N, C-alpha and C positions, 0 to 999 in steps of 0.2 A: 501493500500501502501507498502509496506516495503525495505528499500532499504538497501540489504545487504553488508557485507563489504568485503577486498579481500578473506580474510582467508571463509568465509560462499559461496562467487562464488564459490571457487576451489573447497569443499567442495562437493556442490551442483553437480557440475558438475564430479565429480570423481565415485559421488554415480550412477550419469547416465553415467558411463562408458566409458565419452569422454577421448583423448588423451590428456594428457596433460603433461607439460615439466617435470623431479624430482625437484623434491621443500618439503620445506621445512620450518612451522613457525620458529621462534628462540627467547629469549625473548635479548642475549647481545652475545659476543663475545665468549663469553666461550662455551655457548651451543652449537653454531655453529661451533667451533673447534670437537666438539664432532660431529660430521652430515658430517665431508669427506669425511669416507671411505665411505657414501652412496648417495654424491651428485658429488662428486669428482669437479676435477679443468679441462679446464675453469669456473668459474662459476661465476655467477651475484647475485647482494646483490641489497636489494632494503631497503627502510627504508621507514614504514609503517603510515601515521597519519591520520585521517580522515578530519582535514585541508588541507589536502594538496592532494588531487585526479589525479592532474597533478604532477608527483614526478619527470621529465625529468626538468619541469618549477626550481625549490629549490633544484635539487642537490642533489636527494635524490635514485638516482639509480647508482651504479656500476658495471661494464659489465667488462669482460673478464680478471675476475685475474686469477693468474696462479699459485699463489702460497699462502703460509701463511701468508709469512711477507706482500703480495700483501691482502688476505685479513682483515691484523690486522688493514694495513693503510686504506682499504676502508669503515671500522667502525670508527676510529678515524673522518675520512672527513665527517661519514654523521650523526656522533653525532653532530658533529661542525655544519653540517647548520644543525641542529635542531634547538642548540640553540641560532643560527643566525637569525632566521626567527620566535623562540617562536612557535616550537611546540612541540605538546606531542605525544613519541615516544608510538606508539602502540603494536607494534614487528618488526620482521624482517622477509622478504624473500629471503630466502636462496635457489636461482635456477642452475640448471645447466644450462649451454651458448649451447645457441641453434643460427649457422649461416645461411641465408637464404632468403628467398622473404618476407617479410613484408606483409600479409592479415588481413584486417578487417573484421571479417562475425559478422551477428546484426540480429537481431528479434525483435519487438514490436508491440504490436495490434493498430492498425490503428484504429484511431474511426470510419472511414467509410466504409472501406475498411472489416477490422479484421487481423485476427494474418499474417504477410510479413516477409520474410528472404530479408535481403541480404549478398550480399560480392563484394569486395572490396578490393584496393591496400592500405596499411595501412603504418604506421610512418606517415615522415616529406609528404607522398605522398598522404595521405587521401586529405589534403586541396587543396593542390598542381593542383591535376590530377581533383579530384571531379569524380574520374573514381568508378564507381558502376553499381550495377544491381541487380533489387530486383521482387522477387517474391512473390506472394500472396500462404499461405499453403496450402497442402500437396507438397513437394516437394522430387520427388525421385531422382535420380540418373543421368538419363536421365535431366534432369532439372537442373538440377544443376550441371554438367557437359556445359551446356549452356551458363549455367550465367557465369561461368567461359571465356571462350568464347567470351564473347560478350564485356568484357574488352577492353581497350583501350589498355592498356600495356600484355594484356594475353600474349605477344610473351616472356615477361621479365620470362612469368614460362613453357613456350614452346622449351627452349631449344637455346635461340637468340643466333646467335655470339659465338656456340660450347660452349655455358651454361652448366651446369648440365639443363636435363629435369627432373620439380621438380612435385613431387608424386602427382600426382594429384588424382588420387583412394584416397591415404590419406584424400587429401582436400573434395572433394566429399562426401566421408564420412562421414565427420566435419558438410557439409550443410544437408543433412539429416536427424543428429541425430539433427543436431539445431532445423529443420520444425521438428521432435514430437516433440522435448520439447517443441514447443512453443503449439504444437496442445495438448496437457495434458489442457493446461488453466491456469496455476499454473503462472507460468512467464508473466508479464506485456512489461519488457522492457531485451534486453540481447546486449552485448557488448563484442566482446571477440577481441581484438586489442591491440598487436598484435596476430596471430597464422602463429607462424614461419614455411615455409612450404620448403624442398630441396626435395632432387634426393634420401631420405631416408621414410622419413615420411613430417607428416603437424603435428604439438604439439601448443597446446592453451597457450602460456606465461602469461597471463594478461586478469582479466575478470571484468566487474561490470554489476553485476544481479537486478533487480526491480521484486519484488513480488506482483500478485493482492491484 
């Protein structure tokens, strides 16, 4: 069994043609500034350290950075947080800022039932609502659509109170892809949280993968 780090997880997903938010990994501020034309503002900066899997709790993520001044300030604050918590900096994730609903998609090999996939509302709503739907694989687009419609907060995706309707097509495609990945038998557990879905698309922002 091998637990992949964030960079390895995103690389695996990219190889499998999953839809990811534009991103790159950089070692320092200087490298990051060279990548601005690729990622563009607004952006997100995350400090990656093996001792801090929950980046928000350690103050290791800076969002909605609008220009170089804010980006440089973010680097200074992240480095200070790492020093405060005595964390070794592995790398930084420089990523485009995506707005929308936060969804969690996951999969694991259950000891009794075998491979399953999960869909639910992510972010802070994950633990508050415990709003999720689970299926045995394989999952096709019809089943993926049913999973989403079962969620208590599905209205938020379906144009609630004149809000833009989320791109459910892109989201169901991700669930089907996830099912196919689990079918291959290489992945023991996968956690895509969050997946940001808006009226245009559904993109994976963060991932944790464990291989058999």
